[in-house]
C-alpha positions in Angstrom: -15.3 -103.3 174.6 -18.1 -105.2 176.2 -20.0 -102.2 177.0 -19.6 -100.6 173.5 -21.1 -103.8 172.0 -24.0 -103.9 174.6 -24.8 -100.3 173.6 -24.8 -101.0 170.0 -27.3 -103.9 170.8 -29.8 -101.9 172.6 -29.5 -98.8 170.1 -30.1 -101.6 167.3 -33.0 -102.6 169.0 -34.8 -99.3 169.6 -33.8 -98.3 166.0 -35.6 -101.7 164.9 -38.7 -100.5 166.6 -38.6 -97.0 165.2 -38.1 -98.5 161.8 -41.2 -100.7 162.3 -43.4 -98.1 163.2 -41.7 -95.1 161.4 -40.7 -93.2 164.4 -37.1 -93.6 164.4 -36.4 -90.2 164.2 -38.5 -89.1 166.9 -37.1 -92.1 169.1 -33.3 -90.6 168.2 -34.4 -87.1 169.3 -36.0 -88.2 172.4 -33.0 -90.3 173.3 -30.9 -87.4 172.5 -32.6 -85.2 175.0 -32.6 -87.7 177.6 -28.7 -88.5 177.1 -28.1 -84.4 176.9 -29.9 -84.2 180.4 -27.8 -87.0 181.9 -24.9 -85.3 180.5 -25.5 -81.9 181.9 -26.6 -83.6 185.3 -24.0 -85.9 186.2 -25.4 -86.5 189.7 -28.9 -87.5 188.2 -27.1 -90.2 185.9 -25.0 -91.2 189.0 -28.0 -91.6 190.8 -30.1 -94.0 188.5 -27.1 -95.9 187.4 -25.8 -96.6 191.0 -26.4 -99.9 192.4 -26.3 -98.5 195.7 -29.5 -97.3 195.8 -32.2 -99.8 195.6 -33.9 -100.6 191.9 -37.1 -99.5 193.6 -35.4 -96.1 194.7 -33.8 -95.7 191.0 -37.3 -96.3 189.3 -38.8 -93.5 191.3 -36.3 -91.1 190.5 -36.2 -91.9 186.9 -40.4 -92.1 186.7 -40.3 -88.6 188.4 -38.2 -87.1 185.5 -39.9 -89.2 182.8 -43.1 -87.7 183.9 -42.1 -84.4 183.4 -40.4 -85.1 180.1 -42.1 -85.2 176.6 -40.8 -88.2 175.6 -42.6 -90.9 173.6 -44.0 -94.1 175.4 -41.7 -96.2 173.8 -38.8 -94.3 174.6 -40.0 -94.3 178.2 -40.1 -98.2 178.2 -36.9 -98.2 176.7 -35.1 -96.3 179.2 -36.8 -98.1 182.2 -35.7 -101.3 180.6 -32.0 -99.9 180.6 -32.5 -99.3 184.4 -34.1 -102.7 184.9 -31.1 -104.4 183.3 -28.7 -102.1 185.0 -27.6 -100.4 181.5 -28.9 -97.2 181.9 -25.2 -95.7 182.8 -24.4 -96.5 179.0 -27.2 -93.9 177.8 -24.5 -91.7 176.5 -23.1 -94.2 174.3 -26.5 -95.8 173.1 -27.6 -92.4 172.3 -24.3 -91.6 170.3 -24.5 -95.0 168.4 -28.1 -94.7 167.7 -27.6 -91.3 166.2 -25.0 -92.9 164.0 -27.2 -95.2 163.0 -30.0 -92.6 162.1 -27.3 -90.6 160.1 -26.7 -93.8 158.3 -30.2 -94.5 157.4 -30.6 -90.6 156.5 -27.5 -90.6 154.3 -25.9 -88.1 156.6 -22.1 -87.4 157.2 -20.8 -85.5 159.9 -18.0 -83.2 159.0 -15.6 -81.1 161.4 -14.4 -78.0 159.5 -11.5 -76.1 161.2 -10.5 -72.4 160.3 -8.2 -69.9 161.4 -10.6 -67.3 161.5 -14.5 -67.3 161.3 -16.1 -67.8 157.8 -19.0 -65.9 156.3 -22.1 -68.0 156.0 -21.7 -67.8 152.0 -18.5 -69.7 152.5 -19.6 -71.9 154.8 -22.9 -72.8 152.4 -20.3 -73.3 149.3 -18.0 -75.7 151.7 -21.0 -77.8 152.6 -21.9 -77.9 148.9 -18.4 -79.2 147.8 -18.6 -81.7 150.6 -21.9 -83.0 149.8 -20.6 -83.2 146.1 -17.4 -85.4 147.4 -19.4 -87.4 149.7 -22.8 -87.9 147.7 -24.4 -87.4 151.3 -26.0 -84.8 153.2 -23.6 -82.9 155.2 -24.0 -81.9 159.1 -21.0 -79.4 159.5 -19.5 -78.5 162.6 -17.2 -75.6 162.6 -14.5 -74.7 164.8 -11.5 -72.6 164.8 -7.8 -72.9 165.6 -5.4 -69.8 165.3 -2.7 -72.1 164.9 -3.6 -72.8 161.5 -2.5 -69.4 160.5 -5.0 -69.5 157.6 -6.9 -71.9 155.2 -9.0 -74.8 156.2 -9.0 -78.5 157.6 -12.0 -80.7 157.0 -12.5 -84.0 158.7 -15.1 -86.6 157.6 -14.7 -89.8 159.4 -11.2 -91.1 158.8 -10.8 -88.7 155.6 -8.7 -85.7 156.4 -8.5 -82.7 153.8 -6.0 -80.3 155.1 -5.5 -77.0 153.2 -4.3 -75.0 156.2 -1.1 -72.8 156.0 0.5 -74.6 158.7 0.4 -77.9 156.8 1.7 -76.1 153.9 4.7 -74.8 156.1 5.2 -78.6 157.7 5.4 -79.9 154.0 8.0 -77.5 153.0 10.1 -78.1 156.0 10.1 -81.5 155.3 11.0 -81.1 151.6 13.8 -78.9 152.8 15.3 -81.7 155.4 15.0 -84.6 152.6 16.9 -82.4 149.9 20.0 -81.7 152.6 
Protein backbone atom coordinates (compact mmCIF):
# COMPACT_ATOMS: atom_id res chain seq x y z
CA UNK A 1 0.00 0.00 0.00
CA UNK A 2 2.71 2.48 0.95
CA UNK A 3 4.71 1.50 -2.13
CA UNK A 4 1.77 2.24 -4.41
CA UNK A 5 1.22 5.65 -2.77
CA UNK A 6 4.86 6.50 -3.35
CA UNK A 7 4.69 5.24 -6.93
CA UNK A 8 1.65 7.40 -7.60
CA UNK A 9 3.39 10.42 -6.08
CA UNK A 10 6.45 10.01 -8.31
CA UNK A 11 4.32 9.38 -11.41
CA UNK A 12 2.27 12.49 -10.71
CA UNK A 13 5.43 14.56 -10.18
CA UNK A 14 6.87 13.52 -13.55
CA UNK A 15 3.50 14.09 -15.22
CA UNK A 16 3.37 17.57 -13.72
CA UNK A 17 6.76 18.37 -15.25
CA UNK A 18 5.65 16.94 -18.56
CA UNK A 19 2.46 18.96 -18.63
CA UNK A 20 4.39 22.14 -17.85
CA UNK A 21 6.71 21.73 -20.82
CA UNK A 22 4.22 19.87 -23.04
CA UNK A 23 6.29 16.69 -23.27
CA UNK A 24 4.27 14.38 -21.01
CA UNK A 25 3.66 11.88 -23.83
CA UNK A 26 7.38 11.68 -24.65
CA UNK A 27 8.18 11.21 -20.96
CA UNK A 28 5.60 8.44 -20.76
CA UNK A 29 7.13 6.70 -23.77
CA UNK A 30 10.63 7.04 -22.26
CA UNK A 31 9.46 5.75 -18.90
CA UNK A 32 7.70 2.83 -20.59
CA UNK A 33 10.85 1.95 -22.55
CA UNK A 34 12.95 1.93 -19.39
CA UNK A 35 10.32 -0.09 -17.52
CA UNK A 36 10.26 -2.62 -20.38
CA UNK A 37 14.04 -2.88 -20.22
CA UNK A 38 13.79 -3.57 -16.48
CA UNK A 39 11.00 -6.11 -16.98
CA UNK A 40 12.91 -7.92 -19.71
CA UNK A 41 16.15 -7.85 -17.67
CA UNK A 42 15.23 -8.59 -14.05
CA UNK A 43 18.91 -8.97 -13.16
CA UNK A 44 19.51 -5.35 -14.16
CA UNK A 45 16.58 -4.12 -12.07
CA UNK A 46 17.78 -6.22 -9.14
CA UNK A 47 21.30 -4.80 -9.45
CA UNK A 48 20.24 -1.15 -9.50
CA UNK A 49 17.63 -1.51 -6.77
CA UNK A 50 19.51 -3.76 -4.33
CA UNK A 51 21.15 -1.85 -1.50
CA UNK A 52 23.74 -4.59 -1.09
CA UNK A 53 25.59 -2.72 -3.84
CA UNK A 54 26.87 0.73 -3.00
CA UNK A 55 25.00 3.73 -4.35
CA UNK A 56 28.08 4.62 -6.39
CA UNK A 57 28.09 1.18 -8.07
CA UNK A 58 24.38 1.39 -8.80
CA UNK A 59 24.76 4.92 -10.19
CA UNK A 60 27.54 3.77 -12.51
CA UNK A 61 25.43 0.88 -13.81
CA UNK A 62 22.40 3.09 -14.34
CA UNK A 63 24.57 5.74 -15.98
CA UNK A 64 26.05 3.13 -18.33
CA UNK A 65 22.56 2.13 -19.47
CA UNK A 66 21.26 5.70 -19.68
CA UNK A 67 24.23 6.73 -21.82
CA UNK A 68 23.14 4.18 -24.42
CA UNK A 69 19.43 4.89 -24.17
CA UNK A 70 17.65 7.54 -26.18
CA UNK A 71 15.80 9.11 -23.24
CA UNK A 72 14.99 12.74 -22.60
CA UNK A 73 17.16 14.58 -20.05
CA UNK A 74 14.14 15.01 -17.75
CA UNK A 75 13.48 11.26 -17.65
CA UNK A 76 17.18 10.54 -17.14
CA UNK A 77 17.23 12.88 -14.15
CA UNK A 78 13.98 11.36 -12.89
CA UNK A 79 15.50 7.87 -13.00
CA UNK A 80 18.62 9.11 -11.20
CA UNK A 81 16.39 10.66 -8.54
CA UNK A 82 14.55 7.36 -8.12
CA UNK A 83 17.90 5.66 -7.64
CA UNK A 84 19.10 8.26 -5.12
CA UNK A 85 15.86 7.93 -3.12
CA UNK A 86 15.96 4.10 -3.31
CA UNK A 87 12.69 4.03 -5.28
CA UNK A 88 14.03 2.66 -8.57
CA UNK A 89 12.66 -0.79 -7.66
CA UNK A 90 9.16 0.61 -8.12
CA UNK A 91 9.80 1.67 -11.73
CA UNK A 92 7.30 -0.81 -13.19
CA UNK A 93 4.53 0.42 -10.92
CA UNK A 94 5.44 4.07 -11.51
CA UNK A 95 5.40 3.51 -15.28
CA UNK A 96 2.01 1.76 -15.14
CA UNK A 97 0.48 4.52 -13.08
CA UNK A 98 2.00 7.20 -15.33
CA UNK A 99 0.48 5.43 -18.32
CA UNK A 100 -2.93 5.41 -16.62
CA UNK A 101 -2.65 9.14 -15.91
CA UNK A 102 -1.71 9.99 -19.49
CA UNK A 103 -4.56 7.85 -20.79
CA UNK A 104 -6.93 9.75 -18.56
CA UNK A 105 -5.63 13.10 -19.85
CA UNK A 106 -5.85 11.89 -23.46
CA UNK A 107 -9.36 10.48 -22.93
CA UNK A 108 -8.27 6.91 -23.68
CA UNK A 109 -9.63 3.78 -22.03
CA UNK A 110 -8.24 0.25 -22.27
CA UNK A 111 -10.53 -2.58 -23.30
CA UNK A 112 -9.70 -6.27 -23.13
CA UNK A 113 -11.63 -8.20 -25.75
CA UNK A 114 -11.73 -11.98 -25.42
CA UNK A 115 -13.06 -14.18 -28.21
CA UNK A 116 -13.18 -17.90 -28.90
CA UNK A 117 -11.63 -17.55 -32.36
CA UNK A 118 -9.57 -14.87 -34.11
CA UNK A 119 -11.65 -12.01 -35.47
CA UNK A 120 -11.23 -10.35 -38.84
CA UNK A 121 -9.84 -6.83 -38.84
CA UNK A 122 -13.15 -5.34 -39.98
CA UNK A 123 -14.93 -6.95 -37.00
CA UNK A 124 -12.32 -5.52 -34.62
CA UNK A 125 -12.83 -2.06 -36.12
CA UNK A 126 -16.61 -2.35 -35.61
CA UNK A 127 -16.12 -3.47 -32.01
CA UNK A 128 -13.73 -0.59 -31.37
CA UNK A 129 -16.22 1.93 -32.81
CA UNK A 130 -19.06 0.49 -30.75
CA UNK A 131 -16.99 0.65 -27.55
CA UNK A 132 -15.92 4.21 -28.35
CA UNK A 133 -19.60 5.12 -28.73
CA UNK A 134 -20.46 3.38 -25.47
CA UNK A 135 -17.71 5.07 -23.45
CA UNK A 136 -17.34 8.36 -25.37
CA UNK A 137 -13.58 7.79 -25.24
CA UNK A 138 -10.84 6.54 -27.51
CA UNK A 139 -10.33 2.81 -27.12
CA UNK A 140 -7.04 0.92 -26.75
CA UNK A 141 -7.98 -2.70 -27.40
CA UNK A 142 -6.14 -5.82 -26.35
CA UNK A 143 -7.53 -8.94 -27.99
CA UNK A 144 -7.18 -12.40 -26.42
CA UNK A 145 -8.49 -15.82 -27.34
CA UNK A 146 -10.12 -18.28 -24.96
CA UNK A 147 -11.42 -21.50 -26.50
CA UNK A 148 -13.54 -22.13 -23.37
CA UNK A 149 -15.90 -19.34 -24.46
CA UNK A 150 -17.21 -21.67 -27.20
CA UNK A 151 -18.34 -18.61 -29.17
CA UNK A 152 -19.22 -14.96 -28.71
CA UNK A 153 -17.22 -12.22 -27.04
CA UNK A 154 -16.32 -10.86 -23.60
CA UNK A 155 -15.29 -7.22 -23.19
CA UNK A 156 -13.75 -5.75 -20.03
CA UNK A 157 -13.40 -2.00 -19.67
CA UNK A 158 -12.27 -1.14 -16.16
CA UNK A 159 -14.89 -2.65 -13.84
CA UNK A 160 -17.46 -3.06 -16.61
CA UNK A 161 -17.76 -6.56 -18.09
CA UNK A 162 -19.89 -7.20 -21.14
CA UNK A 163 -20.24 -10.96 -21.51
CA UNK A 164 -21.85 -12.10 -24.75
CA UNK A 165 -20.21 -15.50 -24.78
CA UNK A 166 -21.96 -18.79 -25.45
CA UNK A 167 -20.46 -20.07 -22.18
CA UNK A 168 -22.20 -17.28 -20.22
CA UNK A 169 -25.49 -17.97 -21.98
CA UNK A 170 -25.23 -21.67 -21.15
CA UNK A 171 -24.43 -20.85 -17.50
CA UNK A 172 -27.44 -18.54 -17.37
CA UNK A 173 -29.66 -21.20 -18.87
CA UNK A 174 -28.33 -23.77 -16.38
CA UNK A 175 -29.05 -21.42 -13.46
CA UNK A 176 -32.59 -20.75 -14.67
CA UNK A 177 -33.28 -24.51 -14.79
CA UNK A 178 -32.07 -24.95 -11.21
CA UNK A 179 -34.14 -22.01 -9.96
CA UNK A 180 -37.33 -23.34 -11.59
CA UNK A 181 -37.03 -26.79 -9.99
